[in-house]
N, C-alpha and C positions, 0 to 999 in steps of 0.2 A: 414609443417603446424606447426605454433606456438603451444606452449602448452596452451595459453589462449583459442584458437579456439578448439583444441581437448577437452580441459574440456568442453567448451559450447556445443559441439556435444554430448559428453558423457553424461552430465546432461540432455539434451533434450532428448537422448535415453532412459536414465533411467525412465524420466517421461512418455514417450510414451509406454515403454515396461511394465511399472508398472500398467497402465490403461488397456492395451491389452494383456494379457498373451500369446495370440495365436501367437504373433509375436516373430520371432527369430532374433537374433542380431549376427553380426560379426564385429570383429575389424581387421583392416590390415593397418599398417603403418599409424597410425593416422587417418584413415578414418573409418567412422561407416557406416554398411549396415544393414538396417532392411529388413526382408522378411516378406510381409505382405499378408495374405490370401485375395483373391479377394472380399470375402463377406463382409470383414470390411475395404476396402481400403478407401472408400469415408469418413467414420466415423473417421477412424485414421489419414487420411490426413487433414480433417478439425480441428481435435485436434491439430495436429502439426503445422497448421496455427495459430489457435486462441489462444492456451494455451501456445505454445513453441516458438512462434515468427517467424516460417518459412513463410515469407511473399511473397516469390518469387518461382514460379516454373520456372527453367532454362531449363530443358531438359527432353524430353520423347523419349525413344529409345526402341528398342527391340532386342532379341536375338533368333534365331531359333536354338535349340539344336537338330537337325535332328537325329532320331534314339534313343533318350532319352524321357522319359515321367517324368514331363511335357515338351512338346516339346518347347514351347516359354517361354519367360519371359519379362514382360515389366519392364522398368528401370525408375526411375524418379530421377531427381536431384533437390532438394529443398534447398533454402538458407535463411538465415536471412540477409536482405539487410544491415542492419546497422552495424552488427558485421562481416559477410563475412562467418559465419559458415555454412558449407554444410552438408547435409545428403543425402545419397544414399538410395533409396527405390526399393526393386526388387519384382515383383509380379509374381509367376508361373502362367502359363496359358496352359491348357491341349489342345492337338490336336483335340481332339472330340469336345471341346466346346471353341474355341479361342475368348473368350470375357472377358472384364473387365468393371466395372463401368467408366464412363466418370468423369474427374475431372474438367470439365468445370464450374460446380456450385461451386467449391472450388476456383480455379484460372482460370480466363478467358483466359490465355495464353495458356491452354492446347487444346484450339481449334484447331489451326492449326497443332501442334504438334501431337495431336491424329489423326487428318485427315491424316497426312503423314504415320503414322504407320499403319493406316487401309489401305491406298492405296497400300503401298508397302509390307506389311507383312500379310494382311488380318485379323488383330485382330480387333474385333469389340468393340466399346466403346460404351456401353449400356447407353442410356440416352443422347448421344451427341446431340446438337441442329441442326446440319447441317452435319452428316456424309456422304460424298460423296467424291469421288476421286479428288485429286488435281493435280497429275502428269500424271497419265495414263487416258485414255479417259473412259467415262461412258461405261459400257458394257464389258471392257476388262477383260477376266475371269481368269487372273492369277496375282500373286504377286511377282514381280521381286526380291525382297530381300530374299525371301525364299531360303534355300540351295538346294532345289531340283529343282529350275529354273535353266535352262541350260544358261552358260555364253553368248552363241550365240543367245539367245533369243527363241521365240517359233513361229511358224507359227500362224497366226490368221485367222479366218473365216469370218472376217468382211470387205469384200472388199468395197472400197469407204469411209469407215469410218476411217481406218488406215492402216499402211503398212500391207501388206498381207504376205511378206516374213520375214524370220528371219532377225533381226537387225544385221548387221555386227559389230564385236568388232575391227578390225583393219581398218584403213584408214577412220575412221569417221571423222566427222568435228573438234571434240575435242579429239586428240589423242596425247600421247606422245612419244618421241623418246628415244629408249634404246641406251645405251652405255654410254662412259665416257665424260660427258660434263657438263657445268655448270648446276646449278638449273634453271636458266633462258631459257636454250636452251631445257631442258627435260620438261619444264612446259606444261602441257596439255593446248593447244590453238588451235584456229581455224587455220588451214593450208591449203594451196592450193592444 
């Protein structure tokens, strides 16, 4: 990362941290990560957008730290479109209350990104305008990206709605081939 972008990130982080002393900051290899408590997330992100120029939300992801508390974290990547300066934002989320405020009121792009995390990790985004599953079917009781979800899947008790047996992990329609081959030969693709 260029020194100019690093300076822009650090100046923005200085401004955000000065306004919100509850935020902790970490610098690593030119990247700045802010850890923001969930209770001030919306306010701090709105400030980052309106006062620091972070006009794009690029990514919402989450991590399952199974066996630790807080068990989850929600990660956001925000950027200044004009300069290309990025900021990483981390929000710790407890297992007992896996919920954070929705950022759809700040960035409309959060809509589908939050729905994906809700669907696959089970983290609720409070205030989201349409929080429903987008990959798994309605009524599916599990969240497949959690670390305690078995790789082979789980049987479901919803016959007629979805598969009732565990999903196979080998020989599925999009599988990769092990071995010493070119990337094109190993690429996951539909196979007969």
